[in-house]
N, C-alpha and C positions, 0 to 999 in steps of 0.2 A: 179688423183683423180676422182672418179666416178661422182661426182657432175658436173664437167666440163671436157670434153675430151681434152680441150686445156691447162689443168693444167700443169705447168712446175715449178720445184723447184726454189724458189727465196730466196736468203739468206737475202735480205734486207727487212726492215719494210716498209710497204706500208700503207698510210692513204688515205682512200677513202671516200668522201662526199656522202650523199645519191644520188641516181640516179636522174638526172633532168628529169622531166616528161614533155612531150609535152602538149600544151594547146589546142590541137585539139578537145578534149571532155571535157566539164565542167559539173560536177554534182553539183547541189545546193541542200543541204540537211537541215533538221530540227534537233532540239536537240534530237528528238527520234531516228534519224539516220536510217530511213528505207532503204536509198540508199547505205549505206556503204558496205553491202555484194556485191552489184552489182559493186561498185567501185573496190573492191578487185579482183572480178572475171574478170573484164575487164583488169586489170593490168596483171593478170596471162595469159590472152590470148594474151598479147603483145600490147595492145592498150595504147595510151598515154592519160591518164586521169588525171583530178585534181578535188579534192573534196573541196567544200566551204560550210561553215555554215553561212556565212555572204553575204547578197546580194551585199553590197557595193564592197567587195573584188572581187566577181564574175563579176560584171559589168565592172571592170577595165580591165579584160581579155577577154571581149566579142568580141572585134574586131578581135582577133586571133582565135576565136573558130569556128570550123566547125559545131558543133552540141552541143545543151544545153540540158541536161537531168535534169528533176526535178520532184517532186511529186505534185500532184494537190493541196495538202494542203498548199504548198509554195506560191500559186498564191494569197493568201489572204494578203500577206505581202505588206507594203506601196509601195515599189519600184519595185514590181513584174511586173508592167506594162511595164518597160523598157526591160523585157526579150524578147519581140517580135522583138527586134533589131537583135537577133541572126540569123545566116544564116538558121539554121534549129533548131526546138525545139520539143522535145519529152516530153510529159506530162504522167506520170504514175499514174494510179488510181486503188485503191483497188478493186472497183466494176465496172462491165462492163456497168452498167446503168448511171454512172456519165457522165455529159457533161461539156464541157469547158465553162467558162464564156464568155460572148459576146465578150469582148475586146480581147480574145485570139483565137477567131475563125477566123483562116487565113489559106492560102494554105500551108504555110511552118510550120505550128504547127499541131502536131499529138497527139492523145489520145490513149494510150495503156493500157491494163489491166496488172496490176503488178503481176508478178509471183514470188513466194518465191523461186522457183527453178531458181537460177541466170543463170545457164548454158542454160537452155531452153529460158530464157529471152534474153540472148545475141544471141542465134540463131535467135530469132524473130527480134532482132534489126539489123540483117545483111541486111535487106531490106533498112535500113536507113544509116548504117555505113559501110563504106568500110573496108574489112579485112586488117590487118596489113601486110606490105611487109616484108617477111623474106627470107634470103638466105638459101640454102639447109642445110648448116651445122647448122645454128642457128635454123632452123626448127626442125632438129633432136634432138638438145639439148632441145628445148622447149618441145617436146613430152615427153622426158625423165623427164624433170623438172615438167611438168604438172602431170605426173603419181606419182612422188614423193610428190608434193604438195597436190594432191588429197588424197593420203594415210594419209599424216599428218593431213589434214582437217578432215578426217574420224576419226582418232584416237583422236583428241583433242575436236572436237565439241560436242561430246556426253557426255563429262565429265564436271559436274558443281560443284562437290566437290572440293574445291580449292587445298587442300593439295594433293589429288590423281592426280589432273591436273598437279601440279608442278612435281610430280614424272614422269609422262608421258612425259612432256617436256624434262626433263633430259634424258629420255630414247631415245629421238630422235637422240642422238649422234650416235647410231648404224646405223640408216637409212641414216644419213648424212656422213657415213663412217669416223666418228671421234672417237678418243679413249676415250674422256671424254667430259663433258659439265658442265656448271655452270649457275645458275640463281640467280639473285638478283632483288628483287622487293621492291620499296619504295612507301609508301603511305604518301603523305605530306613530312614531314621531318623524318619520322620514317621508319626504315627498318623492313618490316614485314616478309621477307623471304629471306634466303640465304642458298644455298647448292651447293656443287661441288662434282662431281664424280672423280675428279683428285686424283691420289694416293697422300697421304700426307695431303689432305684437306677434304677427304670424311667424316672424323669423326667430322668436324666442323659443327654441326647441332644445331638446337634449339637456346637457348640463347647464347651458345658459337659461333654459326655460325653467329648470328646477330651482336654480338660484333666484330667478325672478319670482317664482312662486313663494319662496320664503318671504320676500318683501310684501307680497299680496296677503299672505297669512297674517303678517304683523300689522300692516297699515292699509290693507285694501278691503274691499267688499267681501271677497271670499273668506277672509279671516273672520270678519263680523258675522257672516252667515253660520260658519262652523261654531263660533263661540256661543252664539245664541240658539243654534239648532233650529232655525226657522227661515222660511223663505223671505225674500226681499225683492220688492219691485222699485226701481229707480226710474221715474219718468224722464228726468234730464240729468245725465251724469255730470254736467257742468255745475249743477246746483247742489250736489251732494258730497259732503266731506268724506264719505266712505269710499268713494271711487278713487282708485290710486292714480296719482299723477307724477309725472317725472319729466325732466327736460328732454329726454330722448324719445318721448311718446308724443304723438300729435294730439292737439287740443281740439276735440270735435264733440258735438252733441250726439248723445245716444240715449236710447231707452233700453234698460236691461232688466231681466228677471233671473234671479239666482236662487237655486234650491240645494239644501244639503241632502246627503244620503249617507246611511251608515250600513256597513257590510259586516255584520256581527260574526259570521262564520269564519271570516278571514282577518278580523281585527283591522279593518280598514274603514276609511270614511273619505268623503269628497264633496265637491261642489260642481254643479252643472249650471252654466250660464248661457243664455241666448240673448241677443241684442238686436236692435233695429236702429237705423239712422233717424227715424222719426221720433221725436220726443213724445212721450205719452202713449206710445204704441201699445204697451202692455199695461193691464190693470189687474186689480185683485181678483176679478172674475176669471182670470187666466190661470190662477194658482192651482185650482183643483185639477185641471187637466194636466198642468205641468207636474203636479204631484203623481199623477197616474203615469206620466212619462218617466218620471225619475224612478218610479218603482220598476219599470221595465229595464231602464238603464242600470239600476242597482243590481237587479237579478242577473243581467247579462254579465256585468263586470265581476260580480261575486262568482258566478259559475266559471268564467274564464280564469279568475285568479285561483279558484280551487283546482281547475284543470292544470293550470301552470304549476301550482304548488305540488300537485300530485305527480306531474311529469318530472318536476325537479326532484321530488322525493324519490321517484322511481329511479332517476338517474343516480341520485345519491346512494340509494340502497344497492343498486347494481354495482356502483363503483366500490362501495364499502365491502360488498360481497367479493368483488374481484380482488380487492386488496387483501381481504381475509384469506381468500384461497391462495393467493401468492404467499402470504405470511406463513401458511401452514404447509404448503407444498414446495416452496423454494427457501431453502435454508442458507444458500449462499447470499450473503448480504448485498454484494454488488449487483448480482442478477435480480434479486428481489426489488431493490431500489429502482433499477432500470425498468422493470416491469411496471411498477407503480407510477412512475412519471409518464410512461407511455399511456397508461390507462387514463390518468387524469387528463392529459392533453387531448386524448381521443374523445373523452366525455364532454369536456367543456370548450374545446376548440380554442384554446388560448395560444398566444405566440410562443410562450416558453414556460415549461414547468421544470423545476429543478429542486433537488434535496441536498441540503448542506448539513453535515454533521459537526458537532462541537467536540473539540479535543481538549479535555482538562489539562493534558500534559503541556500543550503548546498554547493553550488559550486562544485558539484560532478556530473559525468556522470554515470547514473545508468542503468544497464541491465534491459530491460523490456520484450524483446521477443527474443527467439533463436530457430533455427532449424538446426540440424546438423546430420551428419552420425552416431555420437556416442550417439545420443539421442534415447532411446528405446520408450519413451512414450511421445506423443505430449501434454498430459494433466498433466504430472508430473510437480511439482513445480520447477520454475527456481531458481537456486542458487543465492543468493544475491551477485552481483558483481558490484563494483563501481571503477571509475577512477577519479583521480584528474585531473585538467587541466594540460596539458603538461606532463601527465603521460601515457606512452605507445602511440601507434599510434592513439588510439581512443581519449585520452586526448589531443593530439597535434591537431588533426583535429578539435575538439570542440573549442580549445583555439584560433586557427588561422583562423577558418572559411574557411579552404581550403581542397580540396581533397588531400589525401595522398595515393600514390601508391608505394608499396614496393613489387616488383616482385621477390625480394630475400630478405626475412626478415633478414637473417644473415648479410646482408651488411647495414642494417639500425640501427644505434645505438639507435634509439628511441624505437625500438620494444622490448616489454617485453612478454616473453613466458608465457602462462598460464599453470595451472596444467593439464588441459585436452587437450591441443592443441599442443602436442609435434610434430605432423606430419605436422604442418602448414609450408608451404614454401613460400607462397605469401599472402599479405593482402592488401585489398583496403578499405580505410575509406572515406566515402562521407558525408560531413556535411549536416544535414537537416536544411535548412534555411527558416525562415519566415521573408521576407524582408531582413534586414541586421542582423537580430538576429538569432544566432545558437540555436536551440531547441533540437538538438540531433545529433546522428551520425549513419549512416548505415554502418555496418562493414561486409566485405565479406572476408572469408579466404579460401585458396586453398592449397591442398597438392602438387601442381605442380608449379615448377619455371616458371616465366614469364607467369603467368596464365591470367593476365589482359591486355587488349589492349585498343585502343581508343574507340572501340565500347562499351566495358563494361563500361568504364568511362562515355561515353556520355549517354548510356542507364540508368545507375544507378543514374547519376546526375539529369537526367530528372525525373526518379522515385522518387528521393529524394524530388524534388519540389512538386510533386503530394502528396507525403507522408506528407510533412509539412502542406499542407492544410487539409488533412485528420486528422492528429494529432490535429491540432487546432480546427477543427470542433468537434472531439470526446471530446476534453478538454472543449470546450464551452458547449457541451451537458452534460458532467459530471458536470460541474459547475452549470448549470441550475438545473440539477437534484439534486445536493447537496444543492443548495439554497432552492429548493422546499422541500426537506427532512428536512432541517433546519427549515423552516417555519412551516411545519407539526409538527415537534418535539416541537417547541416552542408553538404551539397551543395545542398540547397534554399535554405538561408539564404545561402550564397555566391552562387548564381544571382540571389536576390532582391535583395541589397544591391548587387550589380555591375550590375543591370539599370537602375538609375536613377543619375543624377548630381546629383539634388536632395539637398542635404545634410540638411535636416530629415527628409525622407522616408527617407533611408538611416538616420539615427539612430533614428527610430521603428521601422523594420523590424528593426533590430538588437535593441532592447530587447524588442519584442513576441515575436520568435522566441526570444530568450534565456529569457524567462519560461516559455514553453511547453517548450522543450527541457530546461531544468534543473529543471522542476517546482518552481517557487519562488513565493512570494507576491509578490515585486516584483523589478524589475531597473532599473538605471540606467546611464547613460554620463556620466562627467565628462571635460571637456577642459581642458587647461592654457592659461592666459593668462600666458606668460612675462613680458610687458611689465608686467602689473599685479601679478605674483607671486601669482596666484590660480588656483583651479580653479572651474569653473561646471558646473552640471547641464544638459547639452545636451539629454538625452532621458531619459524614464523610463516604465516600464509597470508595471501591477499596482496594488496597494493604495497609496493616498496619493501616487500618481505626479504628479498635476496640481499639487500644492502645492509640489513641489521643483524643477520645471523652471524654469530661469533663476536659481536661487539661486547665490550666490558664496560661496566660503570661501577662506581663505588656503592657499597651496600648502603641503602637509604637514599641514593640519588635517583631522581626521577619518580614518577608515580609507582612504577612497577618495583623500583628498588625500595621505595617507602613501604609498600605492601609486603614485600619479601622480608623486610626488616622488622616491621611492627606485627605482621601477621593479621592485619585488619583489611577488610574489603572496602573499596571506595567507588562511588559513582560521581563523576565529574562531567557535568553537562558542557562546560566551557573551560577547556584546559588552560587557556591563556588568562583565566581569572584565578587560577590556582598556582600558588608559588612553588608547589612541589613538582610541577611539570618541568621536564628538561627539553627545552626546544631544540637543542643541538642534534637530537635524534632525527628530527624532521629534516634538518639541513643535510644529514648524512644520507637519509633514505629518499628524499625528494617527495615524501608523503606529507600531506597537511592534516595534522591531527586536530579534530574539532572537539570530540568527546571521548571519554574513556570509562570503561567499567573494568575493574581489576579485582581479583580475589586471590587469596594465598593458596598455594599448594601445600597442604599439611598431611603428615602421616605420623601416627604414633605420638601425637602432641608436639611434633617438631615441624617447623616451616622449612621446606626445602626450596621454595621458589614462589613464583606467582604466574598466573595466567591472565592475560589482559585482552580486551577487544576494543576496537576503535571505530568510531563513526557509524552508529547504527543507521541503516539505509532508510528506515521509515520510523519516524518519531524520535523520541529520546529514550535513554536508558531509564528503566524504572525498577521498582522492587521485584516485579515478576522476572525481569531479566537477571537481576542479582540472584535470586533463588535458583534460577535455571543454571546459571554459570557456577554457582556453588555446588549444585548437584552434579555437574560435570567435573568439577575440580577434585572431588573426593576419589573417584575411581582413577582419574588421571594421575593423581599423586601416587596412589598405590601401584599403578602400572609403571611409572617412572622409577620408583624405588626398586621394584622387582626387576626391571630391565638393567638398572645399575648393578644390583647384586649379581645378576646373571653374567653381565659383562666382566665384572671383577673376578668371579669364580671361573669363568672361561678363560680369562687372561692368566689366572694363577695356574690352571691346568696346562695351558699352552706353555707357559714359562717352565713348568716342570718337565714337560715332554722335551722342550728345546734344550734344557739343561742336560738332560740325559743324552739327547743326541750329540750335544757339544762334547760331552765326556767321551762318547764313543769315537767321535771324529778326532778329538785330541789324542786319545790312545792310539788310534790308527796312524796319525801323523807321527806320534812319538816312536812308534814301532818302525815306521819307514825310516825315520831319522837314525835310530840306533843301527838298523841294518845297513843303511848307507855308510855310516861311519866305520862299521866293522869291516866291510868288504871292499870299500872304495880303493884303499891302497893295494889290496891283493888283485884287484882287476886292473888298476891303473898301470902297474908295472909291466905286465905282459903286453898291455895295449901300447905302451910307450916303445917296447921292443919291436913290435910288429910295425908301428908307424915308422920308426927309424930305419929298419931294414928295407921295408918297401920303398921308402923314399930314396934310400941309397941305390937300390937296384934300378929304380926309374931314372936316377941321375946318371948312373954309370952303365946303362944298358949297352950290350954288344950289338954290333951291326947285324949280327945274325938272329937277334931276338925277333920272334914272330909278333905280328901286330895283335893277335889274339892274346899272347902272353902279356904284352904291355897293358892291354885293356883289363886283363884279370888283376894285374898288380895294382892298377889304378883303383879298381873296385875294392880290393882288399884295404888299400890305404884309406879310401874314402869312408868305408863303413867302420874302420878302426877309429878314425877321427870322430865319427858320429857317436860311437860307443864312449869315447873319451868325454865328449860333451855331456852325455847323459850322466856319466860318473861325476863330472864337475857340478852339474845341476843338483845331483844328490848331495854332494858335499855342501853346496851352498844352502840347500834346503835343510840339511841336518844341523848346520851351524846356527846357534842362537845369537847372532851378532847384534849387539845393542845399536839401535838406530843412532847415527851421528847427527843429532838435531841442530838446526840452526833456524833463527827467525827468518821467515820468508813470506812471500805472498803467493798463495796457491794459483791465483789467476795468471801471474807472470810465468810460473812454472808450467801451467797448462799451455800457454802460448808457445813455449819452447818445444813442448812435446808435439803440438800440432804442426810446427815447422818441420820437425823430423819426418812426419808422415805425409806432408803436404804433396810432395811430388808423386808418392805412390798413390794417393787418392785421386789425383788428377789423371794419372795414367789409367785408372780403372773407371773414369767418368763418374766419380762419386762427388756429390755436392756436400761441402762441409759448412756446417752452420755452428755458430756459438752464441751463447747468451750468458755473459759473465757479470754477475752483480758485484758491486763493490764489497770487498771482504776485509776483515781485520787481519793483521799479520798473524802467522801461525808458527809453531815450533814443529819442524818436520825434518826428515832425512831426505835431502833433495834427490840424491841419486836413486834411493829406493822408491820414492814417489814417482820419479820419471820412469823407472822400470814398470811400476804398476800401470801408470796411465798409458804409456807407449804400448804395453802388452794389450790393454783393452782396446786401444785405437786400431792396432794391427788385426785384433780378432774381428772387430767391427767391419774393417775394410774387407777382410777375407770372406766374411759372411754375406757380403753384397756383390761379390764378383760375378755370380751367376744369377742376377736379378731378372734378366731378360727385359721385358718391357716395363717392369715396375720401377718406379723412381728410386734411386740409391741416394739416401741422405744420411750423413753422419752428423749428429748433433751433440755438442758439448755444452753443459750449462752448470753454473754454480749458484748456490743460494745460501744466504746467511739466515738462520732461524734462531730468534731469541724468544724463548718461551716466557720471559719475564715481562714482555710487552704484548704478546699476541700468540695465539695458537690457532691452527687451522680448524675450521668449523666441523670438519669430519671427525674429529677426535671424540671418542665416548667419554662421559663423565665418570669420575671415580666415586667412592662411596659418600663423599661429601657433596656430590652434585656438581662439581666443578669439572672443567675440561682437564684431561690428563695432559701433562707436558711431555713432549718428547724427551726421552732421557738418553744419555750416552751409554753405549755398551762397553762393559769392562770385560775382564777375562772370564767372568762367570756369566756373561750374557750369552744366551743361546744363539747359535748360528742360524741364519735364515737361508733355506736352500730352495724355496719354492715361491711362486708368485703370491699364493694366498698367505704364506707365512710372512712374506715381505710386507704385505698390506697390514697384517695384524701388528707386526713389529712397529711399523710407522705409526700405528695408532697407540703405541706404548707410551710409557711415562718418561719423558725427557725433562729433566729439571735444570740442565745447563745449556748454554748456547752451543750451537753446532754449525758446521759448514757441510753442505751436501753438494757433491759433484756427481753429475749424471752424464753417462755416455751411452747414447742410444743409436740403433741402427734400424734401417727398414728391410733387413734381410728376411730370410725364411723362418727365423725363429728357432728355438730349441725344442727338440721333441720332448713331450711331457715325461716320458719315461727316463730321460737323461738328466733332467733339471736337478734331481735330488743328488746326482753324482758329479755335478759340474765342478766342485771344488776338491774332489778326491784326487790324490796324487796318481799320475800316470793315466788318468782318464782323459781320452780325447776322441773326437769324432772325425778327426782329419785322417787322411790316408797315411799308410805306413811311410815313415821317413819325413812326413810333413810337420811333425811335432812330437814332443816328449810327454805331454799331458801334465806338465809341472807348472806352467805359467800361471794359471788361476790359483793353484795351491800356494805358490810362492807369494802371489799378490795377497791372498788371504792372510798368510803369515805376516807379511809386512804391515797390513792394516791392523792386525791384531796387536803387533808390537807397538803400534802408534796409539793404541787405546781406542781405535775405531772399528768399523766393520764394513763389510762389503756385501751387497745383496743383489739379487737378480730377479727381473720380472720379464717374462717372455710369452708372447702370443703367437701361436703357429700361424704363419702366413702374413704376419704383420711386422715382427721385429723383436728386438731385445733391448732391455734397458739395465745397465749396471749402475749401482748407486754406491758411492764412497761417502761414508759419514765420518767426520773428523771432530774430535772434541777441541775446544780452543780455550777453555777457561784456565788452563795451566799457564797460558802466557800472561805475564804480569801486565803487559800493555793492554790486554783485552778489557780488563775492568775499567781502565780509564776511558777506553773507546766507548764502552757501553754506557758509562755514566754521561 
């Protein structure tokens, strides 16, 4: 063998312990190991040296030591003063200007500048250390060995990339005149590397190689070497039981030499093995040289591992620093999480990095941030992904609060492949813990098998701890911001609902703001009607809101009715699991209710209703939502009560004003009636004489009568007749004839009136429309009602004769209103919080003479069923200044001779005698609507019809 000229084949296995070193030279080193290279170089030169890191151990050998070598930094140790007992002591210093402490200034103690070139340093030490005595043969071998070791040192020392270094170490087999080599490295209890260039084993690399190494450590030569910490030479592997055999490995004879090495600074150890096809090729004489080689290999691996650890530590610290900066500078949780996953993937170059947060409310782990190779846009929305506890590796990590490493996901039954991660081969899940509580999971995925080692686990666990604090800070920030927004919203809502005393506007503002504030699909307000024992939906916002406004339910029915009745708040996460839920409301509105939060509206210790929100858009309703809605309910209840009181006060004032106006109007009409009764006969007698004489003259005119005279007589006769008609109208107006009532159907009566004016409407190109709902029979004076309706129809036709290009449409409609079953949603509540029923006007009901008054009256309190007939036109409308006089006697806007101004006054009187009322609404340029409201409760058959 080239390594040793004295090599002779030996068929026997030889076990050789590490070479015993002389204690002539002792080196005392520190943890930073500045003297270790010198120690190795001295051994290569043939010196007997021993290296200690502990002063106590070194002092035990001091008596047998010729010279003690140490670094000046060691002199500060507690027992360093005893070093002066050495026969000779050399102290190495990094700087020439350093001086020895006073206690070490002696004749046998020398201070030398430390040189990183160990060979030059040894040459300088020759003045103090005698050279080793070697025989000529040994000297020749040493020269050859030194050249070999120098080349090995040059080859390995410049390589700090650990995988490339491992390949170089295996390639040393050629320089050592061996056929193959194998290297096994353990860090702690984990095999981090194994590879052999031996035929049959060279394909066992990566994960397969590391798994094979576990077999070697248990049953092979490598394990024996490590357990006994000594070199082993096997002359023939076929004859030694320590050599690992398996059916998948070729059976061939080899000679091998294996040596252990320990890397104290990185907590690692290993075995280096070289082999030859020729049995007996290696002998025990080769062990010392191989030990020198193993020192070089150990130093190179240790330096590379230190460099790797330092690089990884640098990456880890840089990443932690970046996460810390993100945590302190980015308080938006989603932005911070997105920044972190990008930083992690950028640092470790994994396939996918994601963060999943655990929700105690839903018991789900939800994806919140992800960065991966298959994601084209960093700002694209993240698809919704959730895991149940113990579902997939993420769910298991969250449930057990433990790190889960699956370096081969196909071997882990807990792994669940996602739709977009078919290429994933390894996965690492690190719980994000805040104290003992798991708040999320950091998930790392790789497309490489065995992608995660101790470094990744340690680094990501440290990062997860930092991340937990960052997430908590961001959550606290979000929570504070949310509370501030809620307080601001409550303040804004309070100002909005107290800025108006319009009840319906107040209710609408409450539901609109509640929907936004609570982030829900819908919100509604129900108010109590204690007289009817009901609750009704006064306002609603969101999905399906239009369909529920105005609906009534029994007090206590449904969740809102139950809250309004009991005065207690409820949170119902699943409405179909609660018997109090009333599902018919969903059928009416078309809205699917899933969850409800409902609180009572209370003021002065009294419950006036409830406010409810449905289907929270994110998560489930919780105690914080309950507190927020209760905070909103208090000012809302006060605003509703104030608006109700204002509406009632306004209504009372309006009723008083209308009553006063009614008295004035009645007095005016009474005065006209008395005047008409007093003078009608006095005027009627001369008019009769004039009409009779002019008619006689016209019938018996002489042939000589001029045409002008005839025309004058005709004019006198015509105007006298018109004056007589006015007098008759006055007499009719003045007479308080009791209506001759009979049971009839208003719709049939209206059809007859429409027939009377149909020809006239066609001649003026007026479109006539009608919408007549089924009505109960009523007690009416048929002739008087025909007079009213025909008068209104004629007025409408006349109003549209000059419409020009505008469409002329005459519409007649009838409606039956029964407040015992329903009331229009536009009606304001009364003092009990219920909707006011439309009520029938009696003799004391104020007359409505304007559009606004008409709207207010229709919002009044009706407690009996009524029939409403509306006659509308699309004419030019009534001038605003005329509308208050429209029912005054003799008021007309027609040309002289076209009307007496008594038609609407007479109609008003007829409606009043029937216990009803007539109102007008008019918009200039759009048209006019006359409404006739009839009471029907006096008819005996009505009660039967209603029931």
